[in-house]
C-alpha positions, 0 to 999 in steps of 0.5 A: 631502400633499406632506410625507407623501410626503417623509417616506416617501421619507426613511424608505425611504432610511433602511431601505435604508441599514440593510439594506445595512449589515446585508448588509455585516455578514453578508458579513464574518461569512460570510467568517470562517466560511469561513476557519474551515472552511479552517483545519479548525476549529482550537480557537482558533475554536471559540467561533464555533460557537455564537455567533449575534451579530455576530463583531465583538462576540466577546470577545478571548482569547490565541488570537483577536482580532477588532476592527471599525470602522464594521461592518467588520473591521479586525483579525484575529488567530488563534493556533493550536497547530501550532508543532512544526516538522520540520528540513525540509519537502518542500512536502506536508502532514504529518499533525498538523503542517500542515493536510490535503492538502485545504487550498488556500492559493490558495482560503484567501487568495481568501476572506481578501481579501473582508475588504478593510478589514483593517489588521492580519492575524496568522495564527500556528501554524495549519499553513498550507502552500504558496506564498504567492499574489500575491492577498494584494496585494488587502489594500491597507489592511494595515499589519501582516502576521504569518504566522509559524510556518507551512509557507509555502515558495518566495519572497516574492511580488513583488506584496507590494511594492505593499502600500505601507501595510505597517508591519510584516512578519513571516514567521518560522519558515517554509520560504522557500528563495529569495533575498530580493527587492530591492524592499523600498524600495517599502514606504516605510512599513515599520518592522519586518521579521522573516524569521528561521528560514527558508532564505533564500539569497543576499546581503543586499537593499541596498534595505532601506537605502533605507527611512528609517523602518525600526527593526527588521531581523531575518534571523537563522538563514537561509543569507544570505552575502556582504558587508553594506552600510553601515546609516548611512543608516537613522537610526532603526534600533534592532535589527539581528539577523543571527545564524547566517548566512554573512555575511563580510568586514568588519563593517558601518557602523552608525547612531548610533541602534542599540540592539541588534546581534546578528551572532554565528555568521557569518564576519566578519573584520578588526578591530572598527571603532573607530566602534563605540565611538561608538554611545552608544545601544548596549545589546546587542552580540553579535559572538561566533563569527566570525573577528574579529582584532586588539585590541578598542577600549577605547572599546567597553567604556566606552559609557555604555548598553552592558549586554551585550557578547559577543566570544567565539570569535573570534581577537582578540589583543593586550593591553588598555590598563590605562586601559580603563574599563567603562561603568556599565551593563556587566553581562555581558562574554564575551571567552573563546576568543580569543588575548588576552594580558597582564593583565585591566583592573581593571574586568574582573578585579574581580567585586565589582561584580556584573559577569559576565565570561567570559575563559577559553581566552585567553593572559591572565596570569591563572588559568593553569589556565583559559588556553591554554599559553604555548607555544600562545600563542607559536606562534600568532603565528609560525603567523599570520606563516607563514600571511600569508607563505604567503598572499602566496606563493600570491597571487604564484604565481597572478599568476606562473601567469597571466602565464606562461599569457598569455606562452605563449599569445602566443608560441603565436599568433605562431609559429602564423602562421609556423612551424606545425610548430615551434610544436607542439613549443614548445607541448608544452614550454611546457605542461609548464612551465606545469603545473609552475608551477601545481602549486607554486601549487596546493600553496601554495593548499592549505596556505593553506586548511588554515592558514585553516581552522586559524585559524577552528577555533582556538577549539576547544581540546578534547583530540583524541578517540582510541581507548583500549586496555583496558590503559590503562584498567585501569592508570588504574582499578587494574583497575577496582577497587571503590575507583575506582568512583564510581557504579553504576547498572542500565546503567552503572558510573562509575570515576575513573581517572588516565591515564599523563600524570597527567590524571584522567578519568571512565570510563563502562562499559556492557554492550553488547546482543547485537544491537549492531553494532560497525560501527554503534556506531563510527559513532555514537561518531564522531557523539558525538565531534563534540559539543564545547562549553565547557559540555559535559563533554569526551568524550576517547575510547572503548574497546570491550573483549571479543568478536571482530570484529563480534560484540558478545556479552560486550563492554563499551563504555567512554567516557572523559570529562574529570574535573570536580572541583567537584561537581554543581549539585544539591549546591551548591544545598544549600550555605548557608554564606557561602563556598559558597552560590550567589547569584542572579547565580551561578545565572543564569550556570550556567543560561545555560551549561547552556542554551547547551550544550543549544541547541548539542546541538539546533541545532549538529550535524546531526542534532540531539541530543535527550533529554539527561538534563537534571537538576541532578545532571548539571550539573557545576561546574569549579573556576571554577564554570563549568557542564558538562553530563554524560550528554548524547547517550546517546540516540545509543547507547541502542539498543545498551545499552537492553535492560539497563534495569530494568523500572521505568525508563522508556524515552525517547520516540522520537517526533521531535515531542516530543524537543525538548520533553522537554529544554525540560520537564526544563530547566524543573525545573533552573530550578525548583530554581535558584529554590526549592532542591533537589527530589527528582527524582521529586517535581518535577512534583507540587511545581510543580503544588502551588506554582505559584500561589505564584509569582504574588504576592510573599508567595507567593514569600517562602514558596517561593523560596530565601532566598539567591535572595530576598536577592540578586536584583532582582524584575524579574530574578526575574520573568523567570526565574519566567515562563520556568520556568512556560512550560518546565514547561507541560503543553501541549508547544505552549506550551513555548518553544524553547531559543533563547527560554529562553537569550534570557530567561535572558541578559536576566534576567542583564542586568537583574540586573547593571544593578540591582546596578550601580545599587545599588552606585552608590547 
């Protein structure tokens, strides 16, 4: 009997344990259903609707992943479809982009903290909006936190500093708009930090340099400024991405472990440190679009693992050593738009090894037609000396003015004690003298600022935009003769002309709408004139012909562009002769150039310029096969000319949500033609849908990919290009990549190709 009671006791305890386990499981299931309700039933969680089993057994997909351990959820990943982001966000719900006005971020995270066993939390593109609450600290076991591509604003809550188990923190593409906190060293287990594409301000948080385990720092595309600290203490740092900020002064010191360094589009000055030439693990270095000066160290080019080096758009000067040696893996070099002189070293001048080298807009003694004029290069040296002299004069004037003020103040105080009446007269005279002294100082400072700005903008060498007279254009085109007409469309005519100075131009002539306001049109043309980029056909000026004052009836608009002599990309893709056929590395270089131009149009000006008529016929090639995009920016003046379109022509969509996607989508077909050869513009989509499956196998690729591409590419580079092409032409706009991602993938494909070509040559 005693054993019977003992067995009953054991059985009761076991049943109680099973019951408690079941309650815990039900509690977490209920928590997930509440989260689904808070997120307003996104399509990625639709599978939960008719799923009656434990959610731990839900099959993983690209949009949802739930992993459990001991009947507890340890990983929750949800990817939504709200990836479209406006340029600014005022903190309130936006229809179809954020969750509704009923959403409460505090209540959402209160429910989320019920899942206390979570170690991995990923909530991406779900439209979550509001200020991130301190309640998140309750998830004490969290190791990975990713809240990218939402609408979270304000500051990073200080309570996150208590989440000491965090190893990875990603808050990309949100609207955080305060300074970065300086408590990051509390997260001593952190290895990955990415806060790019926000609006963070202020200085770089020095506390990051105390996290010994940190491997990746990505703070690009923010508004951070000031001087960077030394990163030498971060012995495990592999990636440093601080692009598109406002950092200044000298380049930072870097640890020997670093692999990728991206510091472009800042305001760094001074010389490139020679110690960069000692970073033997470095593979990718981008210092473009800064204010760096001096001659690049030769050891930088010879680094054994370096494959990508971009020093473009700086004020680098001097001559390269003829003994400069390029590392075996160096596949891409861009030193264009600087002040470099002399000869190119053999390893940069010789393109037979497959290395891509960009060196235009310098003062080099090669290819003079693509270099700055000799007088311009000589003047730079004298201007720089003059600038330095003025800088010294300005400094001396400031010191002199300060000393003078101190002396005047001292005299004033002394005389006030003894000669109150007389001091007033003396002071009035001294104030006049002081004003005259500071007046000279202000002028010198103004001159110094102007020269400094000129140095910063010196890389932009496009001709000055101006207004042409109709007489000039008539003389250039022989009175708009049919012999000079090179294109005739429903809304525009193209003429090739020759200006008085001998320069050839292309003139695009439009008939203006009767409702067009000339005053508004001129404002739009002013915006159009600011679109300057090495890969855009330069707009030289305009002429408005006919009518009077602000009356646009019977008026024509003539836009004057530079003439690009080497035909268009569509035609070149049809060439199969050994001399003119474009090999795969050539096509990648052209695609990268076009992608850079479009990325500039989207992000380099405010407001961005979208719907840019992207097609291979609008990609022109100059004498060096450098691509230049034409027909860009027409959406800016579309309203002034669109009424003259034929009924069969489709109007561009005005919806801001899809503008970027239109360019990404159309660029996808430029990629497609680069892979398979020219396609009739109206059949591209049908062709892609029919042949999409063929890209998935090597046999399929052999059938559809251009033979020239197949014989001049490596499979990895080709696969990268096919992948990004497929994403661009996705029917779902939310699945299309950003142009930054497109550019990155193309540059990576070029890097992989260059490495493969170098390896093949060495074999």
